[in-house]
Structures are given as structure tokens and as C-alpha cells.
mmCIF file as gemmi writes it, N, C-alpha and C atoms, coordinates in Angstrom:
data_model
loop_
_atom_site.group_PDB
_atom_site.id
_atom_site.type_symbol
_atom_site.label_atom_id
_atom_site.label_alt_id
_atom_site.label_comp_id
_atom_site.label_asym_id
_atom_site.label_entity_id
_atom_site.label_seq_id
_atom_site.pdbx_PDB_ins_code
_atom_site.Cartn_x
_atom_site.Cartn_y
_atom_site.Cartn_z
_atom_site.occupancy
_atom_site.B_iso_or_equiv
_atom_site.pdbx_formal_charge
_atom_site.auth_seq_id
_atom_site.auth_asym_id
_atom_site.pdbx_PDB_model_num
ATOM 1 N N . MET Axp A 1 ? -59.511 -36.653 50.85 1 0 ? 1 A 1
ATOM 2 C CA . MET Axp A 1 ? -57.841 -36.473 51.398 1 0 ? 1 A 1
ATOM 3 C C . MET Axp A 1 ? -57.434 -37.529 52.246 1 0 ? 1 A 1
ATOM 4 N N . ALA Axp A 2 ? -56.39 -37.917 51.224 1 0 ? 2 A 1
ATOM 5 C CA . ALA Axp A 2 ? -56.021 -39.475 51.588 1 0 ? 2 A 1
ATOM 6 C C . ALA Axp A 2 ? -55.371 -39.397 53.294 1 0 ? 2 A 1
ATOM 7 N N . ASP Axp A 3 ? -54.035 -38.622 53.8 1 0 ? 3 A 1
ATOM 8 C CA . ASP Axp A 3 ? -53.484 -38.74 54.779 1 0 ? 3 A 1
ATOM 9 C C . ASP Axp A 3 ? -53.895 -37.646 55.709 1 0 ? 3 A 1
ATOM 10 N N . GLY Axp A 4 ? -54.501 -36.631 55.248 1 0 ? 4 A 1
ATOM 11 C CA . GLY Axp A 4 ? -54.533 -35.32 56.291 1 0 ? 4 A 1
ATOM 12 C C . GLY Axp A 4 ? -56.431 -35.255 56.828 1 0 ? 4 A 1
ATOM 13 N N . GLY Axp A 5 ? -56.473 -36.28 56.242 1 0 ? 5 A 1
ATOM 14 C CA . GLY Axp A 5 ? -58.274 -36.735 57.228 1 0 ? 5 A 1
ATOM 15 C C . GLY Axp A 5 ? -59.497 -35.474 56.762 1 0 ? 5 A 1
ATOM 16 N N . GLN Axp A 6 ? -60.586 -35.122 57.139 1 0 ? 6 A 1
ATOM 17 C CA . GLN Axp A 6 ? -61.297 -34.192 56.742 1 0 ? 6 A 1
ATOM 18 C C . GLN Axp A 6 ? -60.855 -32.752 56.329 1 0 ? 6 A 1
ATOM 19 N N . LEU Axp A 7 ? -60.981 -32.454 55.333 1 0 ? 7 A 1
ATOM 20 C CA . LEU Axp A 7 ? -60.874 -30.541 55.435 1 0 ? 7 A 1
ATOM 21 C C . LEU Axp A 7 ? -61.787 -29.885 56.08 1 0 ? 7 A 1
ATOM 22 N N . LEU Axp A 8 ? -61.714 -28.937 56.655 1 0 ? 8 A 1
ATOM 23 C CA . LEU Axp A 8 ? -61.958 -27.73 57.702 1 0 ? 8 A 1
ATOM 24 C C . LEU Axp A 8 ? -61.829 -26.409 56.93 1 0 ? 8 A 1
ATOM 25 N N . THR Axp A 9 ? -63.516 -26.041 56.959 1 0 ? 9 A 1
ATOM 26 C CA . THR Axp A 9 ? -63.292 -24.566 56.626 1 0 ? 9 A 1
ATOM 27 C C . THR Axp A 9 ? -62.342 -23.726 58.104 1 0 ? 9 A 1
ATOM 28 N N . VAL Axp A 10 ? -62.212 -22.582 57.648 1 0 ? 10 A 1
ATOM 29 C CA . VAL Axp A 10 ? -61.579 -21.222 58.488 1 0 ? 10 A 1
ATOM 30 C C . VAL Axp A 10 ? -62.691 -21.719 59.61 1 0 ? 10 A 1
ATOM 31 N N . ALA Axp A 11 ? -64.106 -21.184 59.49 1 0 ? 11 A 1
ATOM 32 C CA . ALA Axp A 11 ? -65.166 -21.052 60.22 1 0 ? 11 A 1
ATOM 33 C C . ALA Axp A 11 ? -65.054 -21.839 61.105 1 0 ? 11 A 1
ATOM 34 N N . GLU Axp A 12 ? -64.942 -23.439 60.523 1 0 ? 12 A 1
ATOM 35 C CA . GLU Axp A 12 ? -64.809 -24.946 61.543 1 0 ? 12 A 1
ATOM 36 C C . GLU Axp A 12 ? -64.094 -24.755 62.04 1 0 ? 12 A 1
ATOM 37 N N . VAL Axp A 13 ? -62.655 -24.432 61.674 1 0 ? 13 A 1
ATOM 38 C CA . VAL Axp A 13 ? -61.196 -24.322 62.844 1 0 ? 13 A 1
ATOM 39 C C . VAL Axp A 13 ? -61.325 -23.181 63.817 1 0 ? 13 A 1
ATOM 40 N N . ALA Axp A 14 ? -62.032 -21.859 63.329 1 0 ? 14 A 1
ATOM 41 C CA . ALA Axp A 14 ? -62.254 -21.181 64.693 1 0 ? 14 A 1
ATOM 42 C C . ALA Axp A 14 ? -63.32 -22.018 65.279 1 0 ? 14 A 1
ATOM 43 N N . GLY Axp A 15 ? -64.204 -22.37 64.93 1 0 ? 15 A 1
ATOM 44 C CA . GLY Axp A 15 ? -65.074 -22.688 65.981 1 0 ? 15 A 1
ATOM 45 C C . GLY Axp A 15 ? -64.289 -23.92 67.01 1 0 ? 15 A 1
ATOM 46 N N . ARG Axp A 16 ? -64.052 -24.362 66.532 1 0 ? 16 A 1
ATOM 47 C CA . ARG Axp A 16 ? -62.986 -25.803 67.145 1 0 ? 16 A 1
ATOM 48 C C . ARG Axp A 16 ? -62.195 -24.726 68.374 1 0 ? 16 A 1
ATOM 49 N N . LEU Axp A 17 ? -61.447 -23.76 67.943 1 0 ? 17 A 1
ATOM 50 C CA . LEU Axp A 17 ? -60.317 -23.23 68.468 1 0 ? 17 A 1
ATOM 51 C C . LEU Axp A 17 ? -60.985 -22.024 69.54 1 0 ? 17 A 1
ATOM 52 N N . ARG Axp A 18 ? -62.109 -21.993 69.684 1 0 ? 18 A 1
ATOM 53 C CA . ARG Axp A 18 ? -62.917 -20.657 69.872 1 0 ? 18 A 1
ATOM 54 C C . ARG Axp A 18 ? -62.516 -19.5 69.907 1 0 ? 18 A 1
ATOM 55 N N . THR Axp A 19 ? -62.072 -18.881 68.268 1 0 ? 19 A 1
ATOM 56 C CA . THR Axp A 19 ? -61.535 -17.471 68.19 1 0 ? 19 A 1
ATOM 57 C C . THR Axp A 19 ? -61.893 -17.292 67.058 1 0 ? 19 A 1
ATOM 58 N N . HIS Axp A 20 ? -61.51 -16.285 66.438 1 0 ? 20 A 1
ATOM 59 C CA . HIS Axp A 20 ? -62.474 -15.481 65.245 1 0 ? 20 A 1
ATOM 60 C C . HIS Axp A 20 ? -61.83 -16.16 64.249 1 0 ? 20 A 1
ATOM 61 N N . PRO Axp A 21 ? -62.59 -16.173 63.249 1 0 ? 21 A 1
ATOM 62 C CA . PRO Axp A 21 ? -61.92 -16.739 61.491 1 0 ? 21 A 1
ATOM 63 C C . PRO Axp A 21 ? -60.331 -15.977 61.122 1 0 ? 21 A 1
ATOM 64 N N . GLU Axp A 22 ? -60.657 -14.702 61.3 1 0 ? 22 A 1
ATOM 65 C CA . GLU Axp A 22 ? -59.581 -13.724 60.82 1 0 ? 22 A 1
ATOM 66 C C . GLU Axp A 22 ? -58.32 -13.889 61.486 1 0 ? 22 A 1
ATOM 67 N N . THR Axp A 23 ? -58.832 -14.935 62.856 1 0 ? 23 A 1
ATOM 68 C CA . THR Axp A 23 ? -57.3 -14.9 63.837 1 0 ? 23 A 1
ATOM 69 C C . THR Axp A 23 ? -56.848 -15.944 62.563 1 0 ? 23 A 1
ATOM 70 N N . VAL Axp A 24 ? -57.409 -17.467 62.237 1 0 ? 24 A 1
ATOM 71 C CA . VAL Axp A 24 ? -57.336 -18.425 61.529 1 0 ? 24 A 1
ATOM 72 C C . VAL Axp A 24 ? -56.459 -17.909 60.249 1 0 ? 24 A 1
ATOM 73 N N . ARG Axp A 25 ? -57.162 -16.805 59.736 1 0 ? 25 A 1
ATOM 74 C CA . ARG Axp A 25 ? -56.694 -16.392 58.336 1 0 ? 25 A 1
ATOM 75 C C . ARG Axp A 25 ? -55.224 -15.521 58.808 1 0 ? 25 A 1
ATOM 76 N N . ARG Axp A 26 ? -55.195 -15.228 60.037 1 0 ? 26 A 1
ATOM 77 C CA . ARG Axp A 26 ? -53.892 -14.219 60.193 1 0 ? 26 A 1
ATOM 78 C C . ARG Axp A 26 ? -52.655 -15.633 60.181 1 0 ? 26 A 1
ATOM 79 N N . TRP Axp A 27 ? -53.415 -16.284 61.274 1 0 ? 27 A 1
ATOM 80 C CA . TRP Axp A 27 ? -52.259 -17.567 61.143 1 0 ? 27 A 1
ATOM 81 C C . TRP Axp A 27 ? -51.544 -18.415 60.133 1 0 ? 27 A 1
ATOM 82 N N . MET Axp A 28 ? -52.531 -18.436 59.397 1 0 ? 28 A 1
ATOM 83 C CA . MET Axp A 28 ? -52.157 -19.509 58.052 1 0 ? 28 A 1
ATOM 84 C C . MET Axp A 28 ? -51.558 -17.922 56.976 1 0 ? 28 A 1
ATOM 85 N N . ARG Axp A 29 ? -51.819 -16.746 57.055 1 0 ? 29 A 1
ATOM 86 C CA . ARG Axp A 29 ? -51.133 -15.88 55.951 1 0 ? 29 A 1
ATOM 87 C C . ARG Axp A 29 ? -49.838 -15.689 56.652 1 0 ? 29 A 1
ATOM 88 N N . ASP Axp A 30 ? -49.284 -15.77 58.382 1 0 ? 30 A 1
ATOM 89 C CA . ASP Axp A 30 ? -48.14 -15.672 58.751 1 0 ? 30 A 1
ATOM 90 C C . ASP Axp A 30 ? -47.304 -17.392 58.453 1 0 ? 30 A 1
ATOM 91 N N . GLY Axp A 31 ? -48.251 -18.222 57.936 1 0 ? 31 A 1
ATOM 92 C CA . GLY Axp A 31 ? -47.38 -19.378 58.361 1 0 ? 31 A 1
ATOM 93 C C . GLY Axp A 31 ? -47.432 -20.633 59.24 1 0 ? 31 A 1
ATOM 94 N N . LYS Axp A 32 ? -48.164 -20.003 60.197 1 0 ? 32 A 1
ATOM 95 C CA . LYS Axp A 32 ? -48.173 -20.913 61.189 1 0 ? 32 A 1
ATOM 96 C C . LYS Axp A 32 ? -49.328 -22.277 61.173 1 0 ? 32 A 1
ATOM 97 N N . LEU Axp A 33 ? -50.283 -21.907 60.231 1 0 ? 33 A 1
ATOM 98 C CA . LEU Axp A 33 ? -51.066 -22.98 59.727 1 0 ? 33 A 1
ATOM 99 C C . LEU Axp A 33 ? -51.297 -22.902 58.622 1 0 ? 33 A 1
ATOM 100 N N . ARG Axp A 34 ? -51.355 -24.392 58.089 1 0 ? 34 A 1
ATOM 101 C CA . ARG Axp A 34 ? -51.51 -24.503 56.183 1 0 ? 34 A 1
ATOM 102 C C . ARG Axp A 34 ? -52.402 -24.705 55.862 1 0 ? 34 A 1
ATOM 103 N N . GLY Axp A 35 ? -52.891 -23.88 55.049 1 0 ? 35 A 1
ATOM 104 C CA . GLY Axp A 35 ? -54.388 -24.452 54.301 1 0 ? 35 A 1
ATOM 105 C C . GLY Axp A 35 ? -53.756 -24.655 53.262 1 0 ? 35 A 1
ATOM 106 N N . ILE Axp A 36 ? -54.68 -24.852 52.284 1 0 ? 36 A 1
ATOM 107 C CA . ILE Axp A 36 ? -55.477 -24.712 51.019 1 0 ? 36 A 1
ATOM 108 C C . ILE Axp A 36 ? -56.641 -24.511 50.377 1 0 ? 36 A 1
ATOM 109 N N . ARG Axp A 37 ? -56.265 -23.638 49.019 1 0 ? 37 A 1
ATOM 110 C CA . ARG Axp A 37 ? -57.3 -22.764 48.493 1 0 ? 37 A 1
ATOM 111 C C . ARG Axp A 37 ? -57.673 -23.049 47.305 1 0 ? 37 A 1
ATOM 112 N N . LEU Axp A 38 ? -59.332 -23.385 47.907 1 0 ? 38 A 1
ATOM 113 C CA . LEU Axp A 38 ? -59.847 -24.482 46.662 1 0 ? 38 A 1
ATOM 114 C C . LEU Axp A 38 ? -60.652 -23.488 45.869 1 0 ? 38 A 1
ATOM 115 N N . GLY Axp A 39 ? -60.353 -23.337 44.383 1 0 ? 39 A 1
ATOM 116 C CA . GLY Axp A 39 ? -60.593 -22.696 43.524 1 0 ? 39 A 1
ATOM 117 C C . GLY Axp A 39 ? -60.601 -21.333 43.886 1 0 ? 39 A 1
ATOM 118 N N . GLY Axp A 40 ? -61.523 -20.539 43.456 1 0 ? 40 A 1
ATOM 119 C CA . GLY Axp A 40 ? -61.35 -19.095 43.819 1 0 ? 40 A 1
ATOM 120 C C . GLY Axp A 40 ? -61.629 -18.479 45.261 1 0 ? 40 A 1
ATOM 121 N N . PRO Axp A 41 ? -61.759 -16.982 45.796 1 0 ? 41 A 1
ATOM 122 C CA . PRO Axp A 41 ? -62.29 -16.881 46.528 1 0 ? 41 A 1
ATOM 123 C C . PRO Axp A 41 ? -63.115 -16.819 46.95 1 0 ? 41 A 1
ATOM 124 N N . LYS Axp A 42 ? -64.184 -17.602 46.191 1 0 ? 42 A 1
ATOM 125 C CA . LYS Axp A 42 ? -65.633 -18.142 46.822 1 0 ? 42 A 1
ATOM 126 C C . LYS Axp A 42 ? -65.895 -19.061 47.502 1 0 ? 42 A 1
ATOM 127 N N . LEU Axp A 43 ? -64.787 -19.709 47.403 1 0 ? 43 A 1
ATOM 128 C CA . LEU Axp A 43 ? -64.292 -21.27 48.194 1 0 ? 43 A 1
ATOM 129 C C . LEU Axp A 43 ? -63.985 -21.041 49.814 1 0 ? 43 A 1
ATOM 130 N N . GLY Axp A 44 ? -62.899 -20.047 49.162 1 0 ? 44 A 1
ATOM 131 C CA . GLY Axp A 44 ? -62.339 -20.029 50.722 1 0 ? 44 A 1
ATOM 132 C C . GLY Axp A 44 ? -61.24 -20.969 51.11 1 0 ? 44 A 1
ATOM 133 N N . TRP Axp A 45 ? -60.593 -20.946 51.732 1 0 ? 45 A 1
ATOM 134 C CA . TRP Axp A 45 ? -59.529 -21.953 52.53 1 0 ? 45 A 1
ATOM 135 C C . TRP Axp A 45 ? -59.734 -23.275 53.01 1 0 ? 45 A 1
ATOM 136 N N . ARG Axp A 46 ? -58.75 -24.038 53.014 1 0 ? 46 A 1
ATOM 137 C CA . ARG Axp A 46 ? -59.398 -25.878 54.004 1 0 ? 46 A 1
ATOM 138 C C . ARG Axp A 46 ? -58.511 -26.016 54.619 1 0 ? 46 A 1
ATOM 139 N N . VAL Axp A 47 ? -58.524 -26.563 55.821 1 0 ? 47 A 1
ATOM 140 C CA . VAL Axp A 47 ? -57.318 -26.904 56.679 1 0 ? 47 A 1
ATOM 141 C C . VAL Axp A 47 ? -57.665 -28.382 56.679 1 0 ? 47 A 1
ATOM 142 N N . ALA Axp A 48 ? -56.726 -29.102 56.576 1 0 ? 48 A 1
ATOM 143 C CA . ALA Axp A 48 ? -56.677 -30.536 56.665 1 0 ? 48 A 1
ATOM 144 C C . ALA Axp A 48 ? -57.034 -30.54 58.517 1 0 ? 48 A 1
ATOM 145 N N . GLU Axp A 49 ? -57.414 -32.032 59.012 1 0 ? 49 A 1
ATOM 146 C CA . GLU Axp A 49 ? -57.73 -32.189 60.334 1 0 ? 49 A 1
ATOM 147 C C . GLU Axp A 49 ? -56.536 -32.337 60.754 1 0 ? 49 A 1
ATOM 148 N N . ALA Axp A 50 ? -55.609 -33.165 60.027 1 0 ? 50 A 1
ATOM 149 C CA . ALA Axp A 50 ? -54.023 -33.623 60.48 1 0 ? 50 A 1
ATOM 150 C C . ALA Axp A 50 ? -52.976 -32.012 61.033 1 0 ? 50 A 1
ATOM 151 N N . GLU Axp A 51 ? -53.762 -31.248 59.922 1 0 ? 51 A 1
ATOM 152 C CA . GLU Axp A 51 ? -52.589 -29.962 60.135 1 0 ? 51 A 1
ATOM 153 C C . GLU Axp A 51 ? -53.137 -29.191 61.349 1 0 ? 51 A 1
ATOM 154 N N . LEU Axp A 52 ? -54.361 -29.624 61.866 1 0 ? 52 A 1
ATOM 155 C CA . LEU Axp A 52 ? -54.851 -28.349 62.994 1 0 ? 52 A 1
ATOM 156 C C . LEU Axp A 52 ? -54.188 -29.37 64.206 1 0 ? 52 A 1
ATOM 157 N N . GLU Axp A 53 ? -54.821 -30.256 63.982 1 0 ? 53 A 1
ATOM 158 C CA . GLU Axp A 53 ? -53.875 -31.237 65.287 1 0 ? 53 A 1
ATOM 159 C C . GLU Axp A 53 ? -52.008 -31.14 64.864 1 0 ? 53 A 1
ATOM 160 N N . ARG Axp A 54 ? -51.39 -30.496 64.175 1 0 ? 54 A 1
ATOM 161 C CA . ARG Axp A 54 ? -49.874 -30.695 64.445 1 0 ? 54 A 1
ATOM 162 C C . ARG Axp A 54 ? -50.156 -29.238 65.082 1 0 ? 54 A 1
ATOM 163 N N . PHE Axp A 55 ? -50.917 -28.427 64.517 1 0 ? 55 A 1
ATOM 164 C CA . PHE Axp A 55 ? -50.897 -27.13 65.178 1 0 ? 55 A 1
ATOM 165 C C . PHE Axp A 55 ? -50.762 -26.732 66.728 1 0 ? 55 A 1
ATOM 166 N N . LEU Axp A 56 ? -52.197 -27.646 66.758 1 0 ? 56 A 1
ATOM 167 C CA . LEU Axp A 56 ? -52.365 -27.576 68.162 1 0 ? 56 A 1
ATOM 168 C C . LEU Axp A 56 ? -51.273 -28.21 68.841 1 0 ? 56 A 1
ATOM 169 N N . ALA Axp A 57 ? -50.892 -29.141 68.47 1 0 ? 57 A 1
ATOM 170 C CA . ALA Axp A 57 ? -49.577 -30.08 69.427 1 0 ? 57 A 1
ATOM 171 C C . ALA Axp A 57 ? -48.373 -29.1 69.455 1 0 ? 57 A 1
ATOM 172 N N . ASP Axp A 58 ? -48.055 -28.38 68.396 1 0 ? 58 A 1
ATOM 173 C CA . ASP Axp A 58 ? -46.691 -27.371 68.731 1 0 ? 58 A 1
ATOM 174 C C . ASP Axp A 58 ? -47.404 -26.149 69.245 1 0 ? 58 A 1
ATOM 175 N N . ALA Axp A 59 ? -48.875 -25.606 69.403 1 0 ? 59 A 1
ATOM 176 C CA . ALA Axp A 59 ? -48.896 -24.729 70.147 1 0 ? 59 A 1
ATOM 177 C C . ALA Axp A 59 ? -49.047 -24.87 71.823 1 0 ? 59 A 1
ATOM 178 N N . GLY Axp A 60 ? -48.769 -26.104 71.93 1 0 ? 60 A 1
ATOM 179 C CA . GLY Axp A 60 ? -49.034 -26.668 73.571 1 0 ? 60 A 1
ATOM 180 C C . GLY Axp A 60 ? -50.724 -27.029 73.95 1 0 ? 60 A 1
ATOM 181 N N . ALA Axp A 61 ? -51.025 -27.652 74.487 1 0 ? 61 A 1
ATOM 182 C CA . ALA Axp A 61 ? -52.441 -27.957 75.066 1 0 ? 61 A 1
ATOM 183 C C . ALA Axp A 61 ? -52.846 -26.848 75.589 1 0 ? 61 A 1
ATOM 184 N N . PRO Axp A 62 ? -54.212 -26.723 75.218 1 0 ? 62 A 1
ATOM 185 C CA . PRO Axp A 62 ? -55.524 -25.55 76.076 1 0 ? 62 A 1
ATOM 186 C C . PRO Axp A 62 ? -54.846 -25.833 77.524 1 0 ? 62 A 1
ATOM 187 N N . GLY Axp A 63 ? -54.969 -24.721 78.49 1 0 ? 63 A 1
ATOM 188 C CA . GLY Axp A 63 ? -54.82 -24.516 79.381 1 0 ? 63 A 1
ATOM 189 C C . GLY Axp A 63 ? -53.586 -24.796 80.037 1 0 ? 63 A 1
ATOM 190 N N . THR Axp A 64 ? -52.402 -25.045 79.166 1 0 ? 64 A 1
ATOM 191 C CA . THR Axp A 64 ? -51.474 -25.073 79.901 1 0 ? 64 A 1
ATOM 192 C C . THR Axp A 64 ? -50.181 -24.108 79.351 1 0 ? 64 A 1
ATOM 193 N N . GLY Axp A 65 ? -50.739 -22.81 78.865 1 0 ? 65 A 1
ATOM 194 C CA . GLY Axp A 65 ? -50.147 -21.589 78.797 1 0 ? 65 A 1
ATOM 195 C C . GLY Axp A 65 ? -49.49 -21.651 77.231 1 0 ? 65 A 1
ATOM 196 N N . GLY Axp A 66 ? -50.073 -22.433 76.7 1 0 ? 66 A 1
ATOM 197 C CA . GLY Axp A 66 ? -49.889 -22.851 75.298 1 0 ? 66 A 1
ATOM 198 C C . GLY Axp A 66 ? -50.712 -21.479 74.488 1 0 ? 66 A 1
ATOM 199 N N . GLY Axp A 67 ? -50.185 -20.794 73.088 1 0 ? 67 A 1
ATOM 200 C CA . GLY Axp A 67 ? -51.097 -19.959 72.695 1 0 ? 67 A 1
ATOM 201 C C . GLY Axp A 67 ? -51.044 -20.065 71.265 1 0 ? 67 A 1
ATOM 202 N N . GLU Axp A 68 ? -50.456 -19.564 70.759 1 0 ? 68 A 1
ATOM 203 C CA . GLU Axp A 68 ? -49.853 -19.389 69.395 1 0 ? 68 A 1
ATOM 204 C C . GLU Axp A 68 ? -48.326 -19.785 69.259 1 0 ? 68 A 1
ATOM 205 N N . PRO Axp A 69 ? -48.482 -20.887 68.23 1 0 ? 69 A 1
ATOM 206 C CA . PRO Axp A 69 ? -47.015 -21.662 68.298 1 0 ? 69 A 1
ATOM 207 C C . PRO Axp A 69 ? -45.779 -20.758 68.325 1 0 ? 69 A 1
ATOM 208 N N . ALA Axp A 70 ? -44.949 -20.706 69.075 1 0 ? 70 A 1
ATOM 209 C CA . ALA Axp A 70 ? -43.188 -19.944 68.937 1 0 ? 70 A 1
ATOM 210 C C . ALA Axp A 70 ? -42.898 -19.625 67.813 1 0 ? 70 A 1
ATOM 211 N N . ALA Axp A 71 ? -42.22 -18.35 67.629 1 0 ? 71 A 1
ATOM 212 C CA . ALA Axp A 71 ? -41.483 -18.194 66.343 1 0 ? 71 A 1
ATOM 213 C C . ALA Axp A 71 ? -40.375 -19.025 66.624 1 0 ? 71 A 1
ATOM 214 N N . SER Axp A 72 ? -40.659 -19.536 65.148 1 0 ? 72 A 1
ATOM 215 C CA . SER Axp A 72 ? -39.075 -20.125 64.742 1 0 ? 72 A 1
ATOM 216 C C . SER Axp A 72 ? -37.897 -18.871 64.958 1 0 ? 72 A 1
ATOM 217 N N . ALA Axp A 73 ? -36.482 -19.394 65.686 1 0 ? 73 A 1
ATOM 218 C CA . ALA Axp A 73 ? -35.312 -18.7 65.658 1 0 ? 73 A 1
ATOM 219 C C . ALA Axp A 73 ? -34.607 -18.774 64.647 1 0 ? 73 A 1
């Protein structure tokens, strides 16, 4: 991916954030984290590294009370 950097699996994103993969999938379903689906269900979802960085910036730095990004009004 030219501008997004490396593509990460749901498991890799969950590992980096120390959360469960289903939580990552829920964020994607809720539109809080954007990803792409490669092929069919066997290949699963991928998240661009740049998108993960955006998600973390919106959520706040770890240890500062940031969690999931605030819902838009």
C-alpha cells in the first residue's frame, strides 16, 4: 500500500493494542476503525498502519485516559 504503509491483520492490530480481536472487529463494524476486506472471508480484514495511527491519535495516547474515540455528535 503506497500511502498507508503496511497492512495489518485484525490479530496484529489486537496484539499491538493489547485487546481482543473481536474488539477490533467491533470498532470496524462501528466505523471507528477503517479496514479493507481482502477477497472472501478466509483472508479476513486488513488495517493500514496509517489508519491505526489515526485511530490511536483520535483515541488519545495510552495512559492518558483515552480509550475508544469519542462518538461524533
